[in-house]
N, CA, C and O atoms as a GROMACS GRO file, in nm:
protein
  304
    1MET      N    1  -0.158  -0.861  -0.555
    1MET     CA    2  -0.168  -0.828  -0.414
    1MET      C    3  -0.030  -0.837  -0.348
    1MET      O    4   0.059  -0.906  -0.396
    2VAL      N    5  -0.017  -0.766  -0.239
    2VAL     CA    6   0.109  -0.762  -0.163
    2VAL      C    7   0.077  -0.794  -0.018
    2VAL      O    8  -0.017  -0.739   0.039
    3ARG      N    9   0.155  -0.883   0.042
    3ARG     CA   10   0.140  -0.913   0.185
    3ARG      C   11   0.253  -0.842   0.260
    3ARG      O   12   0.370  -0.857   0.226
    4ILE      N   13   0.214  -0.766   0.361
    4ILE     CA   14   0.310  -0.698   0.448
    4ILE      C   15   0.300  -0.766   0.584
    4ILE      O   16   0.191  -0.781   0.638
    5THR      N   17   0.413  -0.808   0.639
    5THR     CA   18   0.413  -0.868   0.773
    5THR      C   19   0.514  -0.795   0.860
    5THR      O   20   0.616  -0.744   0.813
    6GLN      N   21   0.484  -0.792   0.989
    6GLN     CA   22   0.569  -0.722   1.086
    6GLN      C   23   0.572  -0.802   1.216
    6GLN      O   24   0.468  -0.848   1.264
    7LEU      N   25   0.689  -0.818   1.272
    7LEU     CA   26   0.706  -0.878   1.405
    7LEU      C   27   0.710  -0.762   1.504
    7LEU      O   28   0.817  -0.716   1.542
    8ARG      N   29   0.593  -0.716   1.546
    8ARG     CA   30   0.580  -0.592   1.621
    8ARG      C   31   0.653  -0.593   1.756
    8ARG      O   32   0.701  -0.489   1.800
    9ALA      N   33   0.662  -0.708   1.820
    9ALA     CA   34   0.727  -0.716   1.951
    9ALA      C   35   0.872  -0.671   1.946
    9ALA      O   36   0.926  -0.623   2.046
   10LYS      N   37   0.937  -0.685   1.832
   10LYS     CA   38   1.078  -0.647   1.817
   10LYS      C   39   1.096  -0.502   1.770
   10LYS      O   40   1.209  -0.455   1.756
   11CYS      N   41   0.986  -0.432   1.745
   11CYS     CA   42   0.992  -0.294   1.696
   11CYS      C   43   1.058  -0.202   1.800
   11CYS      O   44   1.029  -0.212   1.919
   12ILE      N   45   1.145  -0.114   1.753
   12ILE     CA   46   1.210  -0.018   1.842
   12ILE      C   47   1.152   0.123   1.827
   12ILE      O   48   1.198   0.216   1.892
   13GLY      N   49   1.051   0.138   1.740
   13GLY     CA   50   0.983   0.266   1.725
   13GLY      C   51   1.067   0.374   1.660
   13GLY      O   52   1.055   0.491   1.695
   14CYS      N   53   1.151   0.336   1.565
   14CYS     CA   54   1.240   0.434   1.502
   14CYS      C   55   1.169   0.527   1.404
   14CYS      O   56   1.223   0.632   1.369
   15ASN      N   57   1.047   0.488   1.358
   15ASN     CA   58   0.966   0.572   1.270
   15ASN      C   59   1.004   0.563   1.123
   15ASN      O   60   0.946   0.635   1.042
   16ALA      N   61   1.099   0.479   1.083
   16ALA     CA   62   1.140   0.468   0.943
   16ALA      C   63   1.026   0.423   0.853
   16ALA      O   64   1.011   0.473   0.742
   17CYS      N   65   0.945   0.329   0.900
   17CYS     CA   66   0.834   0.280   0.819
   17CYS      C   67   0.726   0.387   0.803
   17CYS      O   68   0.665   0.398   0.696
   18VAL      N   69   0.703   0.466   0.906
   18VAL     CA   70   0.605   0.573   0.900
   18VAL      C   71   0.649   0.678   0.797
   18VAL      O   72   0.567   0.729   0.720
   19GLU      N   73   0.777   0.709   0.796
   19GLU     CA   74   0.830   0.805   0.699
   19GLU      C   75   0.816   0.753   0.556
   19GLU      O   76   0.795   0.831   0.463
   20ALA      N   77   0.828   0.622   0.538
   20ALA     CA   78   0.819   0.563   0.404
   20ALA      C   79   0.675   0.556   0.355
   20ALA      O   80   0.650   0.574   0.236
   21ASP      N   81   0.580   0.531   0.444
   21ASP     CA   82   0.439   0.518   0.404
   21ASP      C   83   0.348   0.557   0.520
   21ASP      O   84   0.310   0.473   0.601
   22LYS      N   85   0.313   0.683   0.526
   22LYS     CA   86   0.229   0.735   0.634
   22LYS      C   87   0.087   0.678   0.629
   22LYS      O   88   0.016   0.682   0.730
   23TYR      N   89   0.045   0.626   0.515
   23TYR     CA   90  -0.089   0.570   0.501
   23TYR      C   91  -0.099   0.433   0.570
   23TYR      O   92  -0.203   0.401   0.627
   24ARG      N   93   0.007   0.354   0.567
   24ARG     CA   94   0.004   0.216   0.616
   24ARG      C   95   0.063   0.199   0.756
   24ARG      O   96   0.038   0.098   0.821
   25TRP      N   97   0.141   0.296   0.803
   25TRP     CA   98   0.210   0.284   0.932
   25TRP      C   99   0.184   0.404   1.020
   25TRP      O  100   0.164   0.515   0.972
   26ARG      N  101   0.184   0.380   1.152
   26ARG     CA  102   0.177   0.490   1.249
   26ARG      C  103   0.247   0.446   1.377
   26ARG      O  104   0.263   0.327   1.402
   27VAL      N  105   0.288   0.543   1.456
   27VAL     CA  106   0.351   0.514   1.584
   27VAL      C  107   0.242   0.515   1.691
   27VAL      O  108   0.164   0.609   1.700
   28SER      N  109   0.238   0.411   1.770
   28SER     CA  110   0.139   0.398   1.877
   28SER      C  111   0.173   0.494   1.991
   28SER      O  112   0.286   0.499   2.038
   29LYS      N  113   0.075   0.569   2.035
   29LYS     CA  114   0.093   0.657   2.150
   29LYS      C  115   0.100   0.575   2.279
   29LYS      O  116   0.152   0.621   2.381
   30LYS      N  117   0.048   0.454   2.274
   30LYS     CA  118   0.043   0.367   2.391
   30LYS      C  119   0.181   0.312   2.429
   30LYS      O  120   0.220   0.318   2.545
   31ASP      N  121   0.255   0.258   2.331
   31ASP     CA  122   0.384   0.195   2.363
   31ASP      C  123   0.502   0.244   2.278
   31ASP      O  124   0.614   0.198   2.298
   32GLY      N  125   0.478   0.338   2.185
   32GLY     CA  126   0.587   0.394   2.106
   32GLY      C  127   0.635   0.307   1.992
   32GLY      O  128   0.730   0.344   1.922
   33LYS      N  129   0.571   0.191   1.971
   33LYS     CA  130   0.609   0.103   1.861
   33LYS      C  131   0.527   0.135   1.738
   33LYS      O  132   0.418   0.191   1.747
   34CYS      N  133   0.581   0.099   1.621
   34CYS     CA  134   0.510   0.125   1.497
   34CYS      C  135   0.403   0.018   1.475
   34CYS      O  136   0.423  -0.100   1.504
   35THR      N  137   0.290   0.062   1.424
   35THR     CA  138   0.175  -0.024   1.403
   35THR      C  139   0.145  -0.033   1.254
   35THR      O  140   0.140   0.069   1.185
   36LEU      N  141   0.123  -0.154   1.206
   36LEU     CA  142   0.083  -0.179   1.068
   36LEU      C  143  -0.068  -0.164   1.061
   36LEU      O  144  -0.142  -0.249   1.112
   37ILE      N  145  -0.114  -0.057   0.998
   37ILE     CA  146  -0.256  -0.025   0.995
   37ILE      C  147  -0.333  -0.128   0.912
   37ILE      O  148  -0.295  -0.159   0.799
   38GLY      N  149  -0.441  -0.179   0.969
   38GLY     CA  150  -0.527  -0.275   0.901
   38GLY      C  151  -0.485  -0.420   0.917
   38GLY      O  152  -0.548  -0.510   0.862
   39ALA      N  153  -0.378  -0.443   0.992
   39ALA     CA  154  -0.324  -0.578   1.006
   39ALA      C  155  -0.398  -0.660   1.111
   39ALA      O  156  -0.460  -0.606   1.203
   40THR      N  157  -0.389  -0.792   1.095
   40THR     CA  158  -0.438  -0.885   1.195
   40THR      C  159  -0.318  -0.957   1.254
   40THR      O  160  -0.217  -0.976   1.187
   41GLU      N  161  -0.330  -0.998   1.380
   41GLU     CA  162  -0.218  -1.061   1.451
   41GLU      C  163  -0.236  -1.212   1.459
   41GLU      O  164  -0.346  -1.262   1.483
   42LYS      N  165  -0.126  -1.284   1.437
   42LYS     CA  166  -0.124  -1.429   1.454
   42LYS      C  167   0.014  -1.470   1.503
   42LYS      O  168   0.113  -1.456   1.431
   43LYS      N  169   0.020  -1.520   1.627
   43LYS     CA  170   0.145  -1.564   1.689
   43LYS      C  171   0.254  -1.456   1.689
   43LYS      O  172   0.371  -1.485   1.665
   44GLY      N  173   0.213  -1.333   1.716
   44GLY     CA  174   0.309  -1.224   1.726
   44GLY      C  175   0.340  -1.153   1.595
   44GLY      O  176   0.401  -1.047   1.595
   45TRP      N  177   0.298  -1.212   1.483
   45TRP     CA  178   0.319  -1.150   1.352
   45TRP      C  179   0.192  -1.078   1.310
   45TRP      O  180   0.082  -1.132   1.321
   46TYR      N  181   0.208  -0.956   1.264
   46TYR     CA  182   0.096  -0.877   1.213
   46TYR      C  183   0.104  -0.879   1.061
   46TYR      O  184   0.211  -0.861   1.004
   47SER      N  185  -0.010  -0.901   0.996
   47SER     CA  186  -0.010  -0.918   0.851
   47SER      C  187  -0.131  -0.850   0.788
   47SER      O  188  -0.240  -0.847   0.847
   48VAL      N  189  -0.111  -0.796   0.668
   48VAL     CA  190  -0.220  -0.735   0.594
   48VAL      C  191  -0.194  -0.755   0.444
   48VAL      O  192  -0.079  -0.750   0.399
   49LEU      N  193  -0.301  -0.776   0.368
   49LEU     CA  194  -0.293  -0.783   0.222
   49LEU      C  195  -0.335  -0.648   0.166
   49LEU      O  196  -0.439  -0.594   0.204
   50VAL      N  197  -0.254  -0.594   0.076
   50VAL     CA  198  -0.282  -0.462   0.016
   50VAL      C  199  -0.269  -0.471  -0.135
   50VAL      O  200  -0.220  -0.571  -0.188
   51GLU      N  201  -0.311  -0.368  -0.202
   51GLU     CA  202  -0.300  -0.361  -0.347
   51GLU      C  203  -0.155  -0.339  -0.390
   51GLU      O  204  -0.072  -0.294  -0.312
   52ASP      N  205  -0.126  -0.371  -0.516
   52ASP     CA  206   0.009  -0.361  -0.570
   52ASP      C  207   0.067  -0.219  -0.565
   52ASP      O  208   0.188  -0.202  -0.560
   53ASP      N  209  -0.020  -0.117  -0.566
   53ASP     CA  210   0.031   0.020  -0.566
   53ASP      C  211   0.101   0.058  -0.434
   53ASP      O  212   0.167   0.162  -0.428
   54GLU      N  213   0.087  -0.024  -0.330
   54GLU     CA  214   0.155   0.002  -0.204
   54GLU      C  215   0.289  -0.069  -0.193
   54GLU      O  216   0.359  -0.054  -0.092
   55PHE      N  217   0.326  -0.145  -0.295
   55PHE     CA  218   0.448  -0.226  -0.289
   55PHE      C  219   0.573  -0.142  -0.269
   55PHE      O  220   0.651  -0.168  -0.178
   56GLU      N  221   0.595  -0.042  -0.352
   56GLU     CA  222   0.720   0.034  -0.350
   56GLU      C  223   0.742   0.106  -0.216
   56GLU      O  224   0.852   0.101  -0.160
   57ALA      N  225   0.640   0.172  -0.166
   57ALA     CA  226   0.654   0.245  -0.040
   57ALA      C  227   0.685   0.150   0.075
   57ALA      O  228   0.766   0.183   0.162
   58ASN      N  229   0.622   0.035   0.076
   58ASN     CA  230   0.645  -0.059   0.186
   58ASN      C  231   0.773  -0.138   0.168
   58ASN      O  232   0.830  -0.185   0.267
   59LEU      N  233   0.819  -0.153   0.046
   59LEU     CA  234   0.951  -0.211   0.024
   59LEU      C  235   1.057  -0.117   0.082
   59LEU      O  236   1.154  -0.162   0.144
   60THR      N  237   1.038   0.013   0.063
   60THR     CA  238   1.127   0.113   0.123
   60THR      C  239   1.122   0.104   0.275
   60THR      O  240   1.225   0.110   0.341
   61ALA      N  241   1.001   0.088   0.331
   61ALA     CA  242   0.987   0.074   0.476
   61ALA      C  243   1.065  -0.048   0.525
   61ALA      O  244   1.133  -0.042   0.627
   62SER      N  245   1.054  -0.157   0.453
   62SER     CA  246   1.124  -0.281   0.489
   62SER      C  247   1.276  -0.264   0.485
   62SER      O  248   1.347  -0.310   0.574
   63LYS      N  249   1.323  -0.198   0.381
   63LYS     CA  250   1.468  -0.180   0.364
   63LYS      C  251   1.527  -0.088   0.470
   63LYS      O  252   1.642  -0.105   0.510
   64HIS      N  253   1.448   0.010   0.516
   64HIS     CA  254   1.498   0.106   0.613
   64HIS      C  255   1.477   0.065   0.759
   64HIS      O  256   1.524   0.134   0.849
   65CYS      N  257   1.406  -0.045   0.781
   65CYS     CA  258   1.383  -0.092   0.918
   65CYS      C  259   1.515  -0.142   0.977
   65CYS      O  260   1.571  -0.240   0.927
   66PRO      N  261   1.567  -0.078   1.082
   66PRO     CA  262   1.698  -0.116   1.136
   66PRO      C  263   1.699  -0.252   1.205
   66PRO      O  264   1.806  -0.310   1.224
   67VAL      N  265   1.583  -0.304   1.244
   67VAL     CA  266   1.579  -0.435   1.311
   67VAL      C  267   1.523  -0.545   1.220
   67VAL      O  268   1.502  -0.658   1.265
   68ASN      N  269   1.500  -0.513   1.093
   68ASN     CA  270   1.456  -0.609   0.990
   68ASN      C  271   1.336  -0.694   1.031
   68ASN      O  272   1.340  -0.816   1.022
   69ILE      N  273   1.231  -0.628   1.076
   69ILE     CA  274   1.112  -0.701   1.120
   69ILE      C  275   0.994  -0.685   1.024
   69ILE      O  276   0.884  -0.731   1.053
   70ILE      N  277   1.016  -0.620   0.910
   70ILE     CA  278   0.911  -0.600   0.810
   70ILE      C  279   0.944  -0.684   0.688
   70ILE      O  280   1.055  -0.675   0.634
   71LYS      N  281   0.847  -0.764   0.645
   71LYS     CA  282   0.865  -0.848   0.525
   71LYS      C  283   0.758  -0.812   0.424
   71LYS      O  284   0.642  -0.791   0.459
   72ILE      N  285   0.798  -0.804   0.298
   72ILE     CA  286   0.707  -0.771   0.189
   72ILE      C  287   0.713  -0.883   0.087
   72ILE      O  288   0.822  -0.926   0.049
   73GLU      N  289   0.597  -0.931   0.042
   73GLU     CA  290   0.597  -1.033  -0.061
   73GLU      C  291   0.477  -1.015  -0.152
   73GLU      O  292   0.367  -0.981  -0.107
   74LYS      N  293   0.499  -1.038  -0.282
   74LYS     CA  294   0.388  -1.033  -0.377
   74LYS      C  295   0.320  -1.168  -0.375
   74LYS      O  296   0.386  -1.272  -0.378
   75VAL      N  297   0.187  -1.166  -0.369
   75VAL     CA  298   0.109  -1.289  -0.371
   75VAL      C  299   0.008  -1.279  -0.485
   75VAL      O  300  -0.029  -1.170  -0.527
   76SER      N  301  -0.036  -1.393  -0.533
   76SER     CA  302  -0.131  -1.389  -0.644
   76SER      C  303  -0.274  -1.412  -0.599
   76SER      O  304  -0.365  -1.412  -0.682
   0.00000   0.00000   0.00000
């Protein structure tokens, strides 16, 4: 399993994560920030557990995020 976390409040809406994985990310029409689809919020951090096949695309999203608010980690 892979845990994806995002500090959404710091998002600038650059769309890099959406370009890396359109299945897991989208830009909110409400505030222009990127949203981690399927995530739950806790203390400002949004988190979701996904299958291993989503690791590479979201690692790319993390690397291309200009404000470094996306974290990817493998969990067992």
